[in-house]
C-alpha positions in Angstrom: -9.3 -39.1 -12.8 -7.5 -38.4 -9.5 -5.7 -41.6 -9.0 -2.9 -40.6 -11.2 -1.9 -37.8 -8.8 -2.1 -40.0 -5.7 0.8 -42.1 -7.0 3.0 -38.9 -7.2 2.9 -38.5 -10.9 1.2 -35.0 -10.7 -2.1 -33.8 -12.0 -1.4 -35.0 -15.6 -4.9 -33.9 -16.7 -3.8 -30.3 -16.4 -1.1 -30.4 -19.3 -3.4 -29.5 -22.2 -5.0 -26.7 -20.2 -1.6 -25.3 -19.1 -0.5 -25.2 -22.8 -3.8 -23.3 -23.7 -3.1 -21.0 -20.9 0.3 -20.2 -22.1 -1.1 -19.6 -25.6 -3.7 -17.2 -24.3 -1.0 -15.4 -22.2 1.3 -14.9 -25.2 -1.6 -13.8 -27.5 -2.9 -11.1 -24.9 0.6 -10.0 -24.2 1.4 -9.6 -28.0 -1.8 -7.7 -28.6 -1.1 -5.4 -25.6 2.6 -4.9 -26.4 2.2 -1.6 -28.1 0.6 0.1 -25.1 2.3 -1.8 -22.4 3.9 -0.1 -19.5 4.8 -0.8 -16.0 2.0 1.2 -14.7 -0.8 -0.2 -17.0 -3.5 -2.4 -14.8 -3.1 -5.3 -17.5 0.8 -5.5 -16.8 0.3 -6.5 -13.2 -2.8 -8.7 -14.0 -0.7 -10.7 -16.5 2.0 -11.1 -13.8 -0.7 -12.1 -11.2 -2.1 -14.8 -13.7 1.4 -16.1 -14.5 2.5 -16.3 -10.9 -0.9 -17.6 -9.4 -2.3 -19.9 -12.2 0.2 -20.7 -14.8 3.2 -21.6 -12.7 1.1 -23.3 -10.0 -0.3 -25.4 -12.6 3.1 -26.4 -13.6 3.9 -27.3 -10.0 0.9 -29.5 -9.9 1.7 -31.1 -13.1 5.1 -31.8 -12.1 4.2 -33.6 -8.9 3.6 -30.9 -6.2 0.6 -31.9 -3.8 -2.5 -29.8 -3.9 -3.8 -28.0 -1.0 -4.8 -30.2 2.0 -3.5 -33.4 0.5 -1.3 -35.4 2.8 -1.8 -33.3 6.0 -1.0 -35.4 9.2 -3.7 -34.0 11.4 -6.8 -35.0 13.5 -8.9 -32.7 11.1 -10.4 -34.2 8.0 -9.3 -32.2 5.0 -10.7 -32.2 1.5 -7.9 -32.0 -1.0 -8.5 -30.1 -4.3 -9.3 -32.6 -7.0 -7.9 -32.6 -10.6 -11.3 -31.7 -12.2 -11.4 -28.7 -9.9 -8.1 -27.5 -11.1 -9.2 -27.9 -14.7 -12.3 -26.0 -14.2 -10.4 -23.2 -12.3 -7.8 -22.8 -15.1 -10.4 -22.6 -17.9 -12.3 -19.9 -15.8 -9.1 -17.9 -15.1 -8.2 -17.8 -18.8 -11.7 -16.6 -19.6 -11.5 -14.0 -16.8 -8.0 -12.9 -18.3 -9.4 -12.3 -21.9 -12.4 -10.4 -20.4 -10.2 -8.2 -18.4 -7.9 -7.6 -21.2 -10.9 -6.8 -23.6 -11.9 -3.9 -21.1 -8.5 -2.7 -21.1 -8.3 -2.5 -24.9 -11.5 -1.0 -25.2 -10.4 2.1 -22.9 -7.3 2.5 -25.1 -9.6 3.7 -27.9 -10.9 6.6 -25.8 -9.2 9.9 -26.2 -7.7 11.0 -23.0 -7.0 14.8 -22.5 -6.2 16.7 -19.3 -4.0 19.6 -18.1 -1.2 19.0 -15.5 -1.7 20.5 -12.0 1.2 22.0 -10.1 1.8 21.0 -6.4 0.8 23.7 -4.0 4.0 23.7 -1.8 2.4 25.5 1.1 -0.6 23.0 1.2 1.8 20.1 1.0 3.8 21.2 4.0 0.5 21.6 6.1 -0.4 18.0 5.2 3.0 16.7 6.0 3.3 18.6 9.3 -0.2 17.4 10.4 -0.4 13.8 9.1 3.1 12.5 9.2 3.7 12.8 12.9 0.2 11.6 13.7 0.3 8.6 11.4 3.8 7.5 12.8 2.5 7.8 16.4 -0.5 5.4 15.8 1.8 3.1 13.7 4.5 2.8 16.5 1.7 2.7 19.3 0.0 -0.3 17.7 3.1 -2.1 16.8 5.1 -1.6 20.1 2.6 -0.3 22.4 1.8 -3.5 24.2 -1.7 -3.3 25.7 -3.6 -0.8 23.7 -6.0 1.7 25.1 -9.6 1.9 24.0 -8.7 5.0 21.9 -6.2 3.1 19.9 -8.7 0.2 19.2 -11.2 2.4 17.3 -11.0 1.6 13.7 -10.6 4.9 12.3 -7.7 5.7 14.3 -6.0 2.5 13.5 -6.3 3.4 9.7 -4.1 6.5 10.5 -1.2 4.1 11.4 -0.8 3.1 7.7 -0.5 6.7 6.3 3.1 7.3 6.8 4.0 5.8 3.3 1.5 8.0 1.5 3.0 11.1 3.3 6.4 10.2 2.3 5.2 9.4 -1.3 3.8 12.9 -1.5 7.1 14.3 -0.4 9.5 12.3 -2.7 7.1 13.0 -5.6 7.6 16.7 -5.2 10.9 17.1 -3.8 12.8 13.8 -4.9 14.3 11.0 -3.0 16.2 12.9 -0.3 18.1 11.0 2.4 15.6 12.1 5.3 12.7 10.8 3.4 14.4 7.5 2.5 15.4 7.0 6.3 11.6 7.6 7.3 10.5 5.1 4.5 13.2 2.5 5.8 11.8 2.9 9.4 8.3 2.3 8.2 9.1 -0.7 6.2 11.1 -2.2 9.1 8.0 -1.8 11.4 5.4 -3.5 8.9 8.1 -5.9 7.6 8.5 -7.5 11.1 4.8 -7.6 12.2 4.3 -11.2 11.1 1.1 -10.7 9.2 -0.3 -8.5 6.2 2.9 -8.9 4.0 1.2 -6.6 1.4 1.9 -3.8 3.7 5.5 -4.1 2.8 5.0 -4.6 -0.9 2.6 -1.9 -1.5 5.0 0.8 -0.4 7.8 -0.7 -2.5 5.6 -0.5 -5.6 4.5 3.1 -4.9 8.1 4.2 -4.4 9.3 2.4 -7.6 6.4 4.0 -9.4 7.3 7.5 -8.3 10.8 6.9 -9.2 9.9 5.8 -12.7 7.4 8.6 -13.2 9.9 11.3 -12.0 12.3 9.9 -14.6 9.4 9.7 -17.2 10.3 6.0 -17.7 7.5 3.6 -18.8 9.5 0.6 -17.7 12.2 -0.1 -15.2 15.8 -0.3 -16.0 17.9 -3.5 -15.2 18.8 -2.4 -11.7 15.1 -1.8 -10.7 14.0 -5.0 -12.3 16.6 -6.8 -10.1 15.4 -5.3 -7.0 11.7 -6.3 -7.9 12.8 -9.8 -8.6 14.5 -10.0 -5.2 11.4 -8.7 -3.5 9.1 -11.3 -5.2 11.5 -14.1 -4.3 11.3 -13.0 -0.6 7.6 -12.4 -0.6 6.6 -16.1 0.1 8.8 -16.1 3.3 7.9 -12.7 4.6 5.3 -14.0 6.8 7.5 -16.6 8.2 10.2 -14.2 8.7 8.0 -11.6 10.5 6.5 -14.4 12.9 9.8 -15.9 13.8 11.3 -12.4 14.3 8.7 -11.4 17.0 9.3 -14.8 18.7 13.0 -15.4 18.5 14.7 -12.5 17.0 16.4 -11.4 13.8 19.1 -14.0 13.5 16.5 -17.0 14.1 14.0 -15.3 11.7 16.5 -15.1 8.8 17.6 -18.8 9.5 14.0 -19.9 9.4 13.0 -17.8 6.3 16.2 -19.1 4.4 15.6 -22.7 5.2 11.8 -22.4 4.2 12.9 -21.0 0.8 15.5 -23.7 0.2 13.0 -26.4 1.2 11.0 -25.8 -1.9 12.9 -28.5 -3.9 11.9 -32.1 -4.1 9.4 -32.0 -1.1 5.9 -32.2 -2.9 4.3 -30.6 0.2 6.5 -27.5 -0.2 5.6 -25.0 -3.0 7.6 -22.4 -4.8 4.4 -20.3 -5.3 1.4 -19.4 -3.3 -1.4 -22.0 -3.7 -3.8 -19.3 -5.2 -4.9 -21.7 -7.9 -5.8 -24.3 -5.3 -7.7 -21.8 -3.2 -9.5 -20.4 -6.2 -10.5 -23.9 -7.5 -11.9 -25.0 -4.0 -13.8 -21.7 -3.6 -15.5 -22.4 -7.0 -16.6 -25.8 -5.8 -17.7 -24.5 -2.4 -19.7 -21.7 -4.0 -21.7 -24.3 -6.1 -22.9 -25.5 -2.7 -24.6 -22.2 -1.7 -28.4 -21.9 -1.9 -28.0 -18.5 -3.8 -25.2 -16.3 -4.8 -24.4 -13.4 -2.3 -25.7 -10.9 -4.6 -23.1 -8.3 -3.6 -23.5 -9.0 0.2 -19.7 -9.1 0.7 -19.2 -5.7 -0.7 -21.3 -4.2 2.3 -18.6 -4.8 4.8 -16.6 -1.7 3.5 -19.4 0.4 4.6 -19.3 -0.7 8.2 -15.6 -0.8 8.5 -15.2 2.4 10.5 -17.7 1.1 13.2 -15.8 -0.4 16.2 -16.8 -4.2 16.4 -17.2 -3.6 20.1 -20.2 -1.4 19.1 -21.5 -3.8 16.7 -20.4 -7.5 17.4 -22.3 -9.0 14.6 -21.3 -6.4 11.8 -20.3 -7.9 8.2 -16.7 -9.1 8.1 -14.3 -8.3 5.3 -14.0 -12.0 4.7 -17.8 -12.5 4.1 -17.1 -14.6 0.9 -14.9 -17.2 2.7 -17.5 -17.2 5.7 -20.3 -18.1 3.3 -18.7 -20.9 1.5 -16.7 -22.5 4.3 -17.5 -26.1 4.6 -16.0 -29.2 6.5 -12.6 -30.1 5.2 -11.9 -26.6 3.9 -11.6 -24.2 6.7 -10.9 -21.1 4.5 -11.9 -18.5 7.1 -10.1 -20.2 10.1 -6.9 -20.3 8.0 -7.3 -17.1 6.3 -7.6 -18.3 2.6 -8.5 -16.2 -0.3 -10.8 -16.6 -3.2 -9.3 -14.2 -5.8 -11.2 -11.4 -7.6 -12.5 -14.0 -10.0 -13.7 -16.2 -7.2 -15.4 -13.3 -5.4 -17.3 -12.3 -8.5 -18.5 -15.9 -9.0 -19.5 -16.3 -5.3 -21.6 -13.1 -5.5 -23.2 -13.3 -9.0 -22.1 -16.6 -10.5 -20.7 -16.5 -14.2 -22.6 -13.4 -14.8 -20.6 -11.7 -12.2 -17.3 -12.7 -13.8 -18.7 -11.7 -17.4 -19.5 -8.1 -16.1 -17.0 -7.4 -13.3 -13.8 -8.4 -15.1 -14.1 -6.4 -18.3 -15.6 -3.4 -16.5 -12.8 -3.3 -14.0 -10.3 -3.4 -16.7 -12.0 -0.6 -18.4 -12.2 1.7 -15.5 -8.7 1.1 -14.3 -7.4 1.7 -17.9 -9.5 4.9 -18.2 -7.8 6.2 -15.1 -4.4 5.0 -16.3 -4.6 6.8 -19.7 -5.9 9.9 -18.3 -3.2 10.0 -15.7 -0.5 9.7 -18.3 -2.0 12.1 -20.7 0.7 14.6 -19.5 4.3 13.6 -18.9 5.1 15.4 -15.7 4.4 13.7 -12.3 1.7 15.9 -10.9 -0.8 15.1 -7.9 -3.4 13.5 -10.4 -0.8 11.1 -11.8 0.4 10.4 -8.1 -3.1 9.4 -7.2 -3.1 6.9 -10.0 0.2 5.5 -8.8 -1.2 5.1 -5.3 -4.1 2.9 -7.0 -1.5 1.0 -8.9 0.1 -0.3 -5.6 -3.2 -2.2 -4.7 -3.5 -4.0 -8.0 -1.9 -7.2 -6.9 -4.0 -7.1 -3.7 -7.2 -6.6 -5.7 -6.6 -9.4 -8.2 -5.9 -11.6 -5.2 -8.4 -10.6 -2.6 -11.2 -8.9 -4.4 -12.8 -5.5 -5.0 -12.9 -4.6 -1.2 -9.1 -4.2 -1.5 -9.6 -1.4 -4.1 -11.0 0.7 -1.1 -9.3 -1.0 1.9 -5.7 -1.0 0.5 -6.0 2.1 -1.8 -8.2 4.7 -0.4 -7.5 4.1 3.1 -3.8 3.5 2.9 -3.2 6.1 0.2 -5.8 8.6 1.7 -3.4 11.5 2.3 -2.4 11.2 -1.4 -6.1 11.3 -2.6 -7.1 14.1 -0.2 -4.1 16.3 -1.2 -4.9 15.6 -4.9 -8.6 16.6 -4.4 -7.8 19.9 -2.5 -5.0 20.8 -4.4 -7.1 20.5 -7.7 -10.0 22.6 -6.1 -7.3 25.2 -5.3 -5.8 25.2 -8.8 -9.2 25.5 -10.4 -10.1 28.5 -8.2 -6.8 30.3 -9.1 -7.3 29.6 -12.7 -10.8 31.0 -12.6 -9.5 34.0 -10.7 -6.8 34.6 -13.2 -9.3 34.4 -16.3 -11.6 36.9 -14.9 -9.0 39.4 -13.6 -5.8 38.7 -15.5 -4.6 42.4 -15.4 -5.4 42.6 -11.6 -3.5 39.4 -11.0 -0.8 38.8 -13.5 1.1 36.2 -11.2 -2.0 34.1 -11.0 -2.3 34.4 -14.7 1.2 33.1 -15.3 0.6 30.4 -12.9 -2.5 29.3 -14.9 -0.3 28.7 -17.8 3.1 27.6 -16.4 4.3 25.7 -13.4 7.4 24.4 -11.8 7.6 20.6 -12.6 8.7 18.3 -9.9 11.1 16.9 -12.6 12.9 20.2 -12.8 11.4 20.9 -16.3 10.3 24.6 -16.3 10.4 25.3 -20.0 7.2 23.9 -21.3 3.7 25.4 -20.5 1.3 23.1 -18.9 -1.1 23.0 -21.8 1.6 22.0 -24.1 2.8 19.0 -21.9 3.5 16.2 -24.3 1.6 13.1 -23.4 3.6 9.8 -22.9 2.7 7.3 -25.5 2.6 3.7 -23.8 
């Protein structure tokens, strides 16, 4: 079966499965069209599937080499075989249908809530406390050279990723003022030139675009925003190369290297236009079959031990437990930082049962959160918390459920904490206004009416018209 490929004709066996994949993509898209929006979890999943599996399948069919094929090195590599690609594409299509089914099920549930006003005083306290501290730890880690023992504590390192969440809170409430945009640009420059974790640049961009659309009550970007997003996605594959070269040789050399790398994805079968996520997923499925038993959720325990410094517990579970478990000779996934995708993580932990349970359940829960967040039209702290979650969807689909905590709750912690505390304060005020309306007429009015961050002060909160995706 694999002989056809080695003569440069591509993985011809993939063609019928690519066509089936396209039919499934179109069918799911049409069925989902009525409720579609930029913010819906299925939108980004369809994009992830198209980019990671469908387009990569076309690359392989057209003659691009699979992962590990043709490497000139002393290490023995085991290239991903055509039958592995076929199996991976079939499993990915089944996972897409299951995830979409969970999303469609959530759409049938009635979602009603009342918008919550921003408490300006509380927000100012949050920003004055967290924004300077988060920038301090970010800059200390990026430019501080030899770090102190204090900066190596994991909990304090987490604070260094909070600036964008603080900026997101500010622009959600007061708009895209110049000073907030300058701070956002500084943050993105720092994370964009670090040479690793490209998603730490992509996630803030998704958050700011989401806030921009939500403030304008738009469910889809206009032409200019789409052009910006396309530009970001074209640059994404070379972001890591740019950051590494920037640190080594400076901005000019980094730009030249990144440009030449992007242009090289032409006739060279070793250079791909997309990430080799399909290859890594296909290889992970095969490696998982060699395990004596599934991990049974062991990889998820790493998030519990994350705050503990490794110097205190050298053998604590790693965030890459799935790749550590399946790594074998010829496919050094851990050493090279490979990924297994959300589907692969589910399979490694629980086999096909894991895929059948986790994919629809995740689609259902994320969609429930989405519909409840957009049950009101104004951008309030609850909706902002959902927008913070949407920034991690691509990371979750690529890396697994741990990213839902690692790149959502930790990175967006100021947003979630503010939404929680603000909600408690609003409920307390509403309860006080209900008990003593005559004694506190201001609180009573505040319980029924609030100043929208969108500048719409005319409609009472309880009458806020839901957006219909």
